C-alpha positions as CSV (number, residue, x, y, z in Angstrom):
1,M,71.2,144.5,104.4
2,C,72.6,146.1,107.9
3,N,76.3,146.8,108.9
4,G,76.8,144.0,110.6
5,E,75.5,141.6,107.5
6,I,77.7,143.3,105.2
7,Y,80.9,142.8,107.4
8,R,80.1,138.9,107.9
9,L,79.2,138.6,104.3
10,S,83.0,140.2,103.3
11,R,84.5,138.3,106.3
12,D,82.8,135.0,105.0
13,L,83.9,135.5,101.5
14,C,87.3,136.2,102.5
15,A,87.4,133.0,104.5
16,E,86.2,131.1,101.5
17,A,88.6,132.5,99.2
18,K,91.8,130.7,98.4
19,D,95.3,132.0,98.5
20,G,95.4,135.0,96.2
21,Q,91.7,134.7,95.0
22,I,89.3,137.9,95.6
23,L,85.7,136.8,95.9
24,L,83.3,139.2,95.4
25,G,79.4,139.1,96.5
26,Q,76.6,140.2,94.1
27,R,75.9,144.0,95.0
28,V,79.8,144.5,94.7
29,N,79.7,143.1,91.2
30,V,76.6,145.0,90.1
31,A,78.3,148.4,91.6
32,L,81.5,147.6,89.5
33,K,79.5,147.8,86.2
34,G,81.8,145.8,84.1
35,S,84.9,147.6,85.2
36,V,86.7,145.1,86.5
37,A,86.6,141.5,84.7
38,T,84.8,138.7,87.1
39,E,83.5,135.3,86.8
40,Q,80.8,133.7,88.7
41,V,81.8,131.1,90.9
42,G,78.2,130.1,92.0
43,A,76.2,130.3,94.9
44,L,78.0,129.5,98.1
45,A,76.4,128.4,101.6
46,L,78.1,130.7,104.3
47,K,77.6,130.1,107.9
48,G,74.9,132.4,109.4
49,L,72.9,133.4,106.2
50,T,69.8,131.5,105.5
51,Q,70.2,132.0,101.7
52,P,73.3,130.8,99.6
53,V,75.3,134.1,98.3
54,V,76.1,134.1,94.5
55,A,80.2,135.1,94.4
56,Y,82.0,136.2,91.9
57,N,85.7,135.8,91.4
58,V,88.4,138.3,90.4
59,P,90.5,136.8,88.1
60,L,94.1,138.7,88.3
61,A,96.8,138.4,85.6
62,A,100.4,137.5,87.2
63,T,101.6,140.7,85.5
64,Q,98.8,142.9,87.4
65,P,100.6,145.1,90.1
66,A,97.8,144.4,92.6
67,L,99.1,140.6,92.5
68,R,102.2,141.9,92.6
69,I,101.9,143.8,95.6
70,I,100.2,141.0,97.4
71,E,102.9,138.4,96.5
72,G,106.2,140.3,97.4
73,G,105.1,143.7,99.0
74,A,105.3,147.1,98.0
75,P,107.0,147.7,94.8
76,S,110.6,149.4,95.2
77,V,111.2,153.0,93.8
């Protein structure tokens, strides 16, 4: 994949994600080597790509700091 394709894939995965959802492509999921829990959501037909892309969801618990930051801004000190 060239840089433009990577950009388009990440842009389209972000556009496909619901509020608060993080979607990853297969290459990123493999690179994580299980260090982050993911769940396959299936193949998505994304604009401009000839083949469907297998996408993975990153399930976040409400108690995880990353989700709190997304919802309420930076934590108070």
